[in-house]
N, C-alpha and C positions, 0 to 999 in steps of 0.2 A: 149374671146368672145364665146358665145354658138354656137354649130353647127347650120347651116342654118335650118335644119329640126326642131330643138327645137324652134328656133325663129319663124318659120312659124307656128308651132302648137300654140305657145303663142299668136301670132297675130290673128289666127283664133278663139281662145277662147275669146279673147277680142272683136273681131268683133261680135261673137255670143252673148256675154253679152250685148253689146251695142244694138244689134237688139232686144234683150229681153226687155231692158229698153225702147226702142222706142215703142214697142208693149204695154207695161204697161202704158206708158204715153198717148198713143192714146186711150186706153181703159178708163183710168181715165178721159180724156177730154170728151169722149163720154158720160160717166156716169154723169158728171157734167152738160152736156147740158140738161139732163132730169130733173135736180134738180132745181126747182124754187119754194121754199116754200113761202107760204103766211104768213106774220107776222102781217098784219093789220095796222101798222104805216107806212105811206108813206115814211118818211125820212129813217127809218130803212130798209124798203124794198129796197129803191134805193141803200143804202150803201151795203146791202147784195148782190144785183144783180151785182153791180160793182165788189165786191170782187170775186164772182163766175166767172164773165167774165175774171177778171185778172188771176184767177187760171187756167181757160181753156186756155187762151193765153199762160201762162207759160208752161203748159203741152204740148201744141202744139209745142212750141219752142223747148222743150226738145226732143220731138219726131223727129222733123226735124234735129236737131243737132246730135242726137244719130244715126239716119239713115245715115246721110252723113258721120259721122266718121266710122261707121261700114262698109259702102261701100268702103271708102278709105282704111281701114285696110285690107279688103278682097283682095284688089289689091296688097298690099305690098309684100306678100310672093311670088308672081309671078314675081316681079321685079328683075332685075339683075340675072336671072338664067343663068347658063352656059350650053350650049348644049354639047352633046357628042363630037362634032367636035372642041370644045374649044371656039366657038364663043358665044357671049352673045345674048340671045333672046331679041328682042325688048320688052321693058317693057311698059305696059299701065301706064298712069299717073292718079293720083287722079283728081277728078273734081275740077275745080275752084282754086283760089289762096289759099295758106295756110294762115290761120288766126292765129294770136298769140295774 
């Protein structure tokens, strides 16, 4: 098993990567909100708008999930730390139930 400091650094890197993914997803969803091209055909226009709505919803879901995971990973390195007196520090718990 790697030392706790290596594990903590790895968890922090993963949390940072997830936070970056969340930001990119948020930006993509915002940019798609501005995109409503006119195609002229009402049926095609409706299909295109539904597809854009679905993409925005997907990006928003990725943003939320990545943010929650990043927040949870940021907490993990602080869990189960041992103080100088040998006692364990109380560890914060991630939000909500663990989903599998």
